[in-house]
matplotlib code that plots the C-alpha trace (Angstrom):
import matplotlib.pyplot as plt

x = [6.9, 6.1, 4.6, 2.3, 1.2, 0.4, -1.4, -3.6, -4.2, -5.3, -7.8, -9.2, -9.6, -11.2, -13.9, -14.6, -14.8, -18.0, -16.6, -16.4, -19.3, -21.8, -20.4, -20.9, -24.2, -25.5, -24.4, -26.0, -29.4, -29.4, -28.6, -31.6, -33.9, -34.5, -36.6, -34.6, -33.8, -32.1, -33.7, -31.5, -31.9, -30.6, -27.7, -26.8, -26.9, -24.6, -22.1, -22.2, -21.6, -18.6, -17.0, -17.6, -16.0, -13.0, -12.7, -13.1, -10.5, -8.1, -8.5, -8.0, -4.8, -3.5, -3.9, -1.3, 0.7, 4.3, 3.7, 7.2, 6.5, 3.1, 4.3, 6.0, 3.1, 0.7, 2.7, 3.0, -0.8, -1.4, 1.2, -0.4, -3.9, -2.6, -0.4, -3.3, -5.6, -2.9, -1.8, -5.4, -6.4, -3.5, -4.1, -7.8, -6.9, -5.0, -8.0, -10.2, -13.9, -13.8, -15.0, -12.3, -14.5, -15.5, -11.9, -11.0, -14.0, -13.0, -9.4, -10.8, -12.9, -10.0, -7.7, -10.2, -10.6, -13.3, -14.4, -15.8, -12.6, -10.6, -12.9, -12.8, -9.0, -9.0, -11.3, -9.3, -6.0, -7.4, -8.6, -5.2, -3.3, -1.5, -0.7, -0.8, -0.7, -4.3, -3.9, -3.3, -7.1, -7.1, -4.9, -8.1, -8.9, -5.2, -5.7, -9.5, -9.9, -6.9, -7.8, -11.4, -10.6, -7.9, -10.3, -13.1, -10.7, -9.2, -12.7, -14.0, -10.9, -11.4, -15.1, -14.6, -11.9, -14.1, -17.1, -15.5, -12.1, -8.6, -8.4, -11.4, -10.9, -12.1, -13.1, -10.7, -11.4, -15.1, -14.7, -12.6, -15.1, -18.0, -16.1, -15.4, -19.1, -20.0, -21.8, -19.2, -16.2, -18.0, -18.7, -15.1, -13.7, -16.2, -15.1, -11.4, -12.1, -14.1, -11.4, -8.7, -10.3, -12.7, -12.4, -14.6, -13.1, -16.1, -18.7, -16.4, -15.9, -19.5, -21.4, -19.5, -17.1, -19.8, -21.9, -19.0, -18.8, -22.6, -23.0, -20.1, -21.8, -24.9, -22.9, -21.1, -24.4, -25.7, -22.5, -22.8, -26.3, -25.1, -22.1, -24.3, -26.8, -24.0, -22.2, -24.4, -24.0, -20.2, -20.5, -22.4, -19.9, -16.6, -14.6, -11.6, -13.0, -13.2, -9.6, -8.5, -10.6, -8.9, -5.3, -5.3, -6.0, -3.0, -0.7, -1.9, -1.4, 2.1, 2.9, 1.7, 3.5, 6.8, 6.3, 5.1, 8.3, 10.4, 8.4, 9.1, 12.8, 12.9, 10.5, 9.6, 6.2, 4.8, 4.3, 0.6, 0.5, 2.2, -0.6, -3.4, -1.8, -1.6, -5.2, -6.3, -4.5, -5.9, -9.5, -11.9, -14.4, -17.8, -19.1, -17.5, -16.7, -19.9, -22.1, -19.2, -18.4, -22.1, -22.6, -19.4, -19.1, -22.7, -21.7, -19.5, -21.3, -21.9, -22.1, -18.4, -16.9, -19.4, -19.8, -16.1, -15.5, -18.4, -18.7, -15.0, -12.7, -14.1, -14.3, -10.7, -9.6, -11.3, -10.8, -7.4, -5.5, -6.1, -4.6, -2.0, -0.5, -0.8, 1.2, 3.7, 4.2, 4.6, 7.5, 9.1, 8.8, 9.0, 5.7]
y = [-39.6, -37.5, -34.8, -37.3, -38.7, -35.2, -34.3, -37.4, -37.0, -33.4, -34.5, -37.1, -34.5, -32.1, -34.6, -35.1, -31.3, -29.4, -26.9, -29.4, -31.4, -28.5, -28.0, -31.7, -31.8, -29.0, -30.9, -34.1, -32.6, -30.8, -34.1, -35.7, -33.0, -31.2, -28.0, -26.5, -22.8, -20.1, -16.8, -14.4, -11.7, -14.1, -15.1, -11.4, -10.7, -13.7, -12.4, -9.0, -10.5, -12.6, -9.7, -7.3, -9.7, -10.3, -6.5, -5.5, -8.1, -7.1, -3.3, -3.8, -5.8, -3.4, -0.6, -2.2, -4.1, -3.5, -1.8, -2.7, -6.4, -6.1, -4.2, -7.0, -9.5, -6.8, -6.1, -9.8, -10.1, -7.5, -9.1, -12.5, -11.2, -9.4, -12.3, -14.8, -12.7, -12.0, -15.7, -17.0, -14.6, -15.7, -19.4, -19.0, -17.0, -20.1, -22.4, -23.0, -22.2, -20.0, -16.4, -13.9, -12.2, -15.5, -16.5, -13.1, -13.2, -16.7, -15.6, -12.6, -14.7, -17.1, -14.1, -12.7, -14.2, -16.5, -15.2, -18.6, -20.5, -18.0, -18.2, -22.0, -22.0, -19.7, -22.0, -25.1, -23.4, -22.1, -25.6, -27.0, -24.4, -22.9, -19.3, -16.5, -12.7, -11.5, -8.9, -11.5, -11.9, -8.1, -8.7, -10.0, -6.8, -6.3, -9.4, -9.2, -5.7, -5.5, -8.9, -7.9, -4.5, -5.8, -8.5, -5.9, -3.5, -6.2, -7.5, -4.0, -3.1, -6.3, -5.6, -2.0, -2.8, -5.5, -3.2, 0.2, -0.5, -0.6, 3.1, 3.2, 4.2, 2.7, 4.7, 2.8, 5.1, 4.8, 1.0, 1.2, 3.4, 1.1, -1.9, -0.3, 0.5, -3.1, -4.4, -7.1, -4.9, -2.0, -4.2, -5.4, -1.9, -0.6, -3.2, -2.4, 1.3, 0.8, -1.5, 1.0, 4.2, 3.1, 1.1, -1.8, -4.7, -5.1, -5.4, -7.8, -10.1, -9.9, -10.0, -10.9, -13.6, -15.8, -15.9, -16.4, -20.2, -20.7, -18.2, -19.8, -23.2, -21.8, -20.1, -23.3, -25.2, -22.7, -23.0, -26.8, -26.6, -24.1, -26.2, -29.2, -27.0, -25.6, -28.8, -29.3, -25.7, -26.1, -29.4, -27.6, -24.8, -26.6, -29.3, -27.0, -24.8, -27.8, -28.7, -25.1, -25.1, -28.2, -27.2, -23.4, -23.3, -25.5, -23.6, -20.2, -21.4, -22.6, -19.2, -17.5, -20.0, -19.1, -15.4, -16.0, -17.9, -15.0, -12.7, -15.2, -15.1, -11.3, -9.9, -12.8, -13.5, -16.4, -20.0, -19.6, -16.4, -18.2, -20.8, -18.2, -16.3, -19.6, -20.4, -16.9, -17.3, -20.9, -19.7, -18.2, -15.5, -16.6, -13.3, -10.2, -11.6, -12.9, -9.8, -7.5, -9.3, -9.8, -6.0, -4.9, -7.6, -8.5, -10.3, -12.8, -16.2, -16.7, -20.4, -20.4, -18.3, -19.0, -22.6, -23.4, -21.5, -22.8, -26.3, -27.2, -24.4, -24.0, -27.7, -28.1, -25.1, -26.3, -30.1, -30.2, -26.9, -26.2, -29.6, -29.4, -26.1, -27.0, -30.2, -28.3, -25.7, -28.5, -29.9, -26.5, -24.8, -27.9, -27.1]
z = [-8.3, -5.2, -7.4, -9.2, -5.9, -4.5, -7.7, -7.7, -3.9, -4.6, -7.2, -4.8, -2.1, -4.6, -5.5, -1.8, -1.1, -1.1, -3.6, -6.5, -5.0, -5.6, -9.1, -10.0, -8.2, -10.4, -13.5, -12.3, -11.5, -14.9, -16.6, -14.8, -16.1, -12.8, -13.0, -10.2, -10.9, -9.0, -9.7, -11.6, -8.9, -6.3, -8.5, -9.1, -5.4, -4.7, -7.3, -5.7, -2.2, -3.4, -5.2, -2.4, 0.1, -2.1, -2.8, 0.9, 2.1, -0.6, 0.0, 3.8, 3.2, 0.5, 3.0, 5.3, 2.6, 1.6, -1.7, -2.9, -2.3, -4.1, -7.2, -9.0, -8.5, -9.6, -12.8, -13.5, -13.2, -15.8, -18.1, -17.7, -18.7, -21.8, -22.9, -22.6, -24.8, -27.4, -27.5, -27.6, -30.3, -32.4, -31.9, -32.8, -35.9, -37.2, -36.7, -39.7, -39.6, -36.5, -36.7, -35.7, -33.1, -31.6, -31.1, -29.6, -27.2, -26.1, -25.5, -23.5, -21.3, -20.6, -19.9, -17.4, -13.9, -12.4, -9.0, -8.1, -9.0, -7.1, -4.1, -4.3, -4.3, -1.2, 0.7, -0.2, 0.8, 4.0, 4.9, 4.0, 6.1, 3.0, 3.8, 1.3, 1.4, 2.0, -0.7, -3.5, -4.3, -4.8, -7.8, -9.5, -11.4, -12.5, -14.7, -15.3, -16.5, -19.0, -20.5, -21.1, -22.4, -24.7, -26.1, -26.7, -28.4, -30.6, -31.6, -32.3, -34.4, -36.4, -36.9, -37.8, -40.3, -41.8, -42.1, -42.9, -44.2, -42.7, -41.9, -39.5, -35.9, -32.7, -29.6, -27.2, -24.2, -24.6, -24.6, -21.4, -19.6, -20.6, -19.3, -16.0, -15.5, -15.7, -12.6, -11.7, -12.0, -10.3, -7.3, -7.1, -7.4, -4.9, -2.4, -3.0, -2.5, 0.7, 2.1, 1.3, 2.6, 5.3, 8.5, 7.2, 9.1, 11.4, 8.6, 6.7, 9.7, 10.9, 7.6, 4.5, 5.9, 7.6, 4.4, 1.9, 1.7, 1.6, -1.2, -3.0, -2.9, -4.5, -7.2, -8.0, -8.1, -10.7, -12.7, -12.7, -14.2, -16.8, -17.6, -18.5, -20.4, -22.6, -23.4, -26.5, -27.5, -27.5, -29.4, -32.1, -32.5, -32.8, -31.0, -31.3, -28.5, -26.2, -26.9, -26.2, -23.0, -21.7, -22.6, -22.1, -18.3, -17.6, -19.8, -18.5, -14.9, -15.7, -17.2, -14.0, -11.8, -13.5, -13.1, -9.5, -8.9, -10.1, -7.8, -4.9, -5.5, -6.1, -3.5, -1.3, -2.8, -0.8, -2.2, -1.4, -3.4, -6.3, -6.2, -6.2, -9.0, -11.0, -10.3, -11.4, -14.7, -15.1, -14.5, -17.1, -16.3, -15.1, -13.7, -15.2, -18.6, -20.1, -19.7, -20.6, -23.8, -24.7, -24.5, -26.2, -28.9, -29.7, -33.0, -31.1, -30.5, -26.7, -27.3, -28.2, -25.4, -22.6, -23.6, -23.7, -20.4, -18.4, -19.5, -19.9, -18.7, -15.2, -14.3, -15.6, -13.5, -10.3, -10.5, -12.1, -11.9, -8.2, -7.1, -9.8, -8.7, -5.0, -5.7, -7.9, -5.1, -2.6, -4.7, -5.7, -2.3, -0.1, 1.6]

ax = plt.figure().add_subplot(projection="3d")
ax.plot(x, y, z, "-o")
ax.set_aspect("equal")
plt.show()
């Protein structure tokens, strides 16, 4: 009963928070037919700023972190991303009327991580006084990169076998290199490297930190407008995608919570770290995933994987999964 109360209270707080408020605000103005548009160049700059901030903070904390304590959560993060893609690809292969590459791309985007959802969870936890290791957000690429690369490889293997026969080969290393060159992953990895190898604390605190929440609010506003715009696209593709997008974030987050709990018992991973790991698993990529999958798997229908992620998956992750895992941690860890 206490868990249910904490969960419902968390949802109520979420609807009162600016984080979800900007997301819903974007959906409302789009529904009202507003002509408001955020120029793509500004959007790309905001994405760069958010990923650089997350990368810098993570790199700085990794530099001084206990690598033994970090190893198990990092390995768990890789495993989660891979399992999500494999399980999602298998589930979609059983669904009638869904193209194989569309299902794989959707599994890939749900295996990858949403920077905005991660950032939203960090803000909410900071405001609630829930502590976590500062290097936990730096685990982002440990889940994001393997999930996207695996999805791209699986989709290309399928397409190559479909077009050229079962014995055809796929340039896996070429796919890996191309994925790592993507703008979103490049920004995140650059931030990690600069945080690790330079004394970047001053620029982080004076420039990136003060702008972080404001830029996040704009990104969520844009995502809200996109979510509403893609609802019809998703409806035209298949209702099965919507069902997956509702259920998958919760199941993925529970998987991560379980592995995080093991890390908590084994190496002292903090309850806040377990929550963030769960939120990362529950999220679906809104920044690195769409452009990476569009370029690498052009035959996959963006209405399927972007529509299910943006219009359903992200609102579920932010409005339901964040309060759910905070409430679950409150019960499990007696916060």
